[in-house]
N, C-alpha and C positions, 0 to 999 in steps of 0.2 A: 598369429602373433604379430603385433605391430613392430615396425622397424624403429629402432632406437639409434640415434646418431647425434654427433656434435657437428654443427655447421654454422656458417654465417648466412643469414637470410638475405641481407643486402649489405652494401658497404658501410652503412651507418648503424646497423643493428649489432648489439653485443652477441657473443657466442651463446648458444642455448643448447642444453642437453634435454632432448625430448624423452619423456618418460610416460608410463601409463597415467591416465587421468589428466593428461595435458599439463603436467607440472614442468615449468621451465626453470632452469638454473642458469643465471646470467651474472656477469660482472657489471655492476652499476657504474655510473659515471664517477662515484666517489671511491671506486676501487674495491668495493665490498661485494663478495659473492652473495646473491640473494635468490629466493625462489618465491613464486606466487602460490598462495594457498587460498583458493576461492576468492580471488581478488585482493587479498591482503598480502602485501610484500613483506617477507621476513628475511633477515640476514642469516646466512649460513655460517659465515666466517667473520669474526669481529674485525674491525678495521685494522687493528694492530697485528692481525694474523694474515691479512689478505696479501695476495701477490698479483701482479699484472700477468695476464694470461697470453699476451702477445708473443707469438713465436715460441711458445712453451707447450710441452706435452702434458695433458691432464691424465695421469696414470691411476688406474683403478687396481687395487690389490685383490686377488681372487683367493677364496678359501672354500673348501668343501667340508661341511660339518655333518656328523651324524647326530640327529636329535637324541637327547638323553634325559634321564631323570623325570621326575614328576613335579618338581617345584624349582624355585629360583636357585637354591643352593646346589641342586644336583643337575641343573641344565648345562649343556655343553657351552663353554665360553668362546666367544669370538676372540681370535688371537691376532688378526691382522689390524693394522692401523686404519685410520679414517680413509674414506673413499673406498670402502670394501664392497666387493661383489660376493655375496655369501650364498652358496648353493647348499641347501639343507636336504639331507636324505633321512629316511626312517621316521618321519612324523607319523604318529598314530593317534592323534587327538589328545594325548596327555603329555608326550615328550616335548622338550623344548630346547632353546638356546638362550644364552645370556649376552646382552650388550655389554661393552666395556664401560668403565667409569668415564663419564663425559665432562669436559670442561666447557663445552659450547663450541659449535663449529664442526663437529664430526658428522659424517653421513655414511650410511650403509644401505645398499640395495639387497634385500633378503628375499630369496626365492624358495618357496616350499615345493619340492619336486614330487611329493606324494600326490597321486592322482585322485585319492578319495578321502584323505584325512587331514585335519587341521594341524598346524604347528603353533606352539606357544613360544612367544618371544618375551623374555623378561628384561627389565632394566637391571643395572648393577644395584647392589644394596643401597636403599635410600632413594632410588630414582622413580620417576613416573613416566608413563607413555600416554600421550593424548590427554593430559590433565586428569588421568584416572588415579586410582588409589596407589599409594606408595608401595613399591615392590610387586604390583600386580602385572600379570602377563597380558600381552596383546595377542589375539588369535589371528593367524594368517591362514586364510582358507586354502583348501587343497588346490594344487596346480596354479597358484597365483603368487604374487610378490608384493612387497611394500617397500617404500623408501622411508628409512628412519633417519631423522635429522635432529641433532641436539642443538637446541636454541639457547640453552644455558646449562649450567652445571647440573648433570643428571636429569635434565628435562628434555625428554624425547617427544617428537611429534612425527606423525606418519602422513604420507601423501600417496 
């Protein structure tokens, strides 16, 4: 497993959160948290919601969820606020969890702890993931994780 950490690379570089697939989350010069997706820079937090990270702690909320149900309505809901680290147990290829309603700027790291079976992650009602069909699940492979970032109201993208 790769090491994940927050650090400053040099005195002039912004703080970066290193994640799988070399996704960097950084505060840009305009004060907006952004991440790079295959060379395209996207805002995580709208300018009116951003905060300066200097001398502040970036706190992740943790939650352990048991995958449940077989559709969006019966999937286990995430209950922690944004910047959640979600550890999911009990995935069996059909069970899932549900992301909360997003206004834009929310982010979750979701880890499927099943060693052999996929996990379904659903958006809230009316939402999409990676530009897919409304209310459709995103499959998270066994023993892997994905970062889910809401770039607009109920519009989730993964990295």
